[in-house]
C-alpha positions as CSV (number, residue, x, y, z in Angstrom):
1,X,-44.5,58.8,49.9
2,X,-41.2,57.4,51.2
3,X,-39.1,59.0,53.9
4,X,-35.9,60.7,52.9
5,X,-32.9,59.7,55.0
6,X,-29.4,61.1,55.2
7,X,-26.7,58.5,56.1
8,X,-23.7,60.7,56.9
9,X,-20.3,59.1,57.8
10,X,-16.7,59.6,58.4
11,X,-14.4,56.7,57.8
12,X,-10.6,56.6,58.1
13,X,-9.9,53.0,56.8
14,X,-13.2,52.1,55.3
15,X,-15.0,50.1,57.9
16,X,-17.5,52.7,58.8
17,X,-18.4,53.0,55.1
18,X,-18.7,49.2,54.9
19,X,-21.1,49.3,57.9
20,X,-23.1,52.1,56.2
21,X,-23.4,50.0,53.1
22,X,-24.8,47.2,55.1
23,X,-27.3,49.6,56.8
24,X,-28.4,50.7,53.3
25,X,-29.6,47.2,52.7
26,X,-32.2,47.7,55.4
27,X,-32.9,51.4,54.9
28,X,-33.6,51.3,51.2
29,X,-36.6,49.1,51.7
30,X,-38.6,51.9,53.4
31,X,-36.6,55.1,52.6
32,X,-34.9,57.1,50.0
33,X,-31.4,57.2,51.3
34,X,-28.5,59.6,50.5
35,X,-25.2,58.1,51.6
36,X,-22.5,60.7,51.9
37,X,-19.1,61.2,53.5
38,X,-18.9,64.3,55.8
39,X,-16.4,65.8,53.4
40,X,-18.9,65.6,50.5
41,X,-22.0,66.9,52.3
42,X,-22.9,70.5,51.5
43,X,-26.7,70.2,51.5
44,X,-29.6,71.1,53.7
45,X,-30.6,68.6,56.4
46,X,-34.1,70.1,56.5
47,X,-34.7,68.1,53.3
48,X,-34.6,64.9,55.4
49,X,-36.9,63.2,57.9
50,X,-34.0,61.1,59.3
51,X,-30.3,61.7,59.8
52,X,-28.1,58.8,60.7
53,X,-24.5,59.6,61.6
54,X,-21.7,57.1,61.7
55,X,-18.2,58.1,62.8
56,X,-15.0,56.2,63.4
57,X,-12.4,56.8,66.0
58,X,-8.8,57.6,65.4
59,X,-6.5,58.2,68.3
60,X,-9.3,58.5,70.7
61,X,-11.5,61.0,69.0
62,X,-14.3,61.2,66.4
63,X,-13.8,63.1,63.2
64,X,-13.6,66.9,63.9
65,X,-15.7,67.7,60.9
66,X,-18.4,65.4,62.2
67,X,-18.3,67.1,65.6
68,X,-18.5,70.5,64.0
69,X,-21.4,69.4,61.8
70,X,-23.3,68.2,64.8
71,X,-22.6,71.3,66.8
72,X,-23.5,73.6,63.9
73,X,-26.7,71.7,63.0
74,X,-27.8,70.8,66.5
75,X,-31.2,72.7,66.3
76,X,-32.1,71.1,63.0
77,X,-31.0,67.7,64.2
78,X,-33.2,68.0,67.3
79,X,-36.2,68.5,65.0
80,X,-35.6,65.3,63.1
81,X,-35.4,61.6,63.8
82,X,-31.7,60.9,64.4
83,X,-29.3,58.1,65.1
84,X,-25.6,57.9,65.8
85,X,-23.1,55.0,65.7
86,X,-19.5,54.9,66.6
87,X,-17.0,52.5,65.1
88,X,-13.9,51.7,67.2
89,X,-11.6,48.8,68.2
90,X,-12.3,49.2,71.9
91,X,-15.8,47.9,71.2
92,X,-14.2,44.5,70.3
93,X,-14.3,43.8,74.1
94,X,-17.8,42.7,75.3
95,X,-17.6,44.9,78.3
96,X,-17.1,48.0,76.1
97,X,-19.4,47.4,73.2
98,X,-22.5,49.4,74.2
99,X,-23.0,53.2,74.3
100,X,-23.1,53.1,78.1
101,X,-19.8,51.2,78.4
102,X,-17.7,52.4,75.5
103,X,-15.4,55.1,76.7
104,X,-15.3,56.9,73.3
105,X,-19.0,57.2,73.0
106,X,-19.3,58.3,76.7
107,X,-16.7,61.0,76.1
108,X,-18.3,62.0,72.8
109,X,-21.7,62.7,74.4
110,X,-20.1,64.6,77.3
111,X,-18.5,67.0,74.8
112,X,-21.5,67.7,72.6
113,X,-25.0,68.9,73.4
114,X,-27.0,66.5,71.2
115,X,-29.1,63.4,72.1
116,X,-30.0,61.3,69.1
117,X,-33.0,59.0,69.2
118,X,-30.8,55.8,68.7
119,X,-27.2,55.3,69.6
120,X,-25.0,52.2,69.2
121,X,-21.3,51.2,68.9
122,X,-19.7,48.7,66.6
123,X,-16.3,47.2,66.7
124,X,-14.1,48.0,63.8
125,X,-11.5,46.2,61.8
126,X,-7.8,45.9,62.6
127,X,-5.6,45.7,59.5
128,X,-2.0,46.6,60.2
129,X,-0.9,46.1,56.6
130,X,-3.3,48.9,55.5
131,X,-1.9,51.5,57.9
132,X,0.8,54.0,57.1
133,X,4.0,53.4,59.1
134,X,3.3,55.9,61.9
135,X,-0.3,54.8,62.3
136,X,0.7,51.1,62.4
137,X,3.2,51.8,65.2
138,X,0.8,53.9,67.2
139,X,-2.1,51.3,66.8
140,X,0.3,48.5,67.7
141,X,1.3,50.4,70.9
142,X,-2.4,51.0,71.8
143,X,-3.1,47.3,71.2
144,X,-0.2,46.3,73.4
145,X,-1.6,48.5,76.2
146,X,-5.1,47.1,75.8
147,X,-4.0,43.5,75.4
148,X,-5.0,43.3,71.8
149,X,-3.2,41.7,68.8
150,X,0.2,43.3,68.0
151,X,1.3,41.0,65.1
152,X,1.7,43.4,62.2
153,X,0.4,40.7,59.8
154,X,-2.9,40.7,61.7
155,X,-6.1,41.4,59.8
156,X,-9.1,40.9,62.1
157,X,-12.7,42.1,61.4
158,X,-14.3,42.6,64.8
159,X,-17.6,44.0,63.5
160,X,-20.6,42.1,64.6
161,X,-22.7,42.0,61.4
162,X,-25.8,40.6,63.2
163,X,-25.7,43.7,65.5
164,X,-25.4,45.9,62.4
165,X,-28.5,44.3,60.9
166,X,-30.4,44.6,64.1
167,X,-29.5,48.3,64.2
168,X,-30.7,48.7,60.6
169,X,-34.1,47.2,61.6
170,X,-34.3,49.7,64.5
171,X,-33.6,52.6,62.1
172,X,-36.6,51.6,60.0
173,X,-38.8,51.9,63.1
174,X,-37.6,55.5,63.8
């Protein structure tokens, strides 16, 4: 019998969902996988053997609904095989692209009492043209402060797809 896996995500601009879809290429080989946005999940996680959570960053924090889900379901999550990945633009820098060096992942795990079996971080995508005016200005300001691209025509995908594939292989071994 195949394992049943929940791949739960929150994505603001679509890159986390794109990463989830790539992970599905690896997971479907050995698992029955339900891919759901946090806003669409109203089920019972005890139906799953594995729960994989992916969450993007916006203005320095992960999605509040995702944090609430983890805090509410912590006891159940602790009884399952679990993984977590964060998607953020800070991870575009080699010195900040691991769970131990990414400030958002470090901060996240200091604020919750959950320890998944696997954790990783992926760089996201910068696409100024896609952002609403306020977000574009704020992200441009953040990029200015972090020595990133500020050209509002910039569209740069920083995601390391080889790293995503490697993580997908690790998930199968969970």
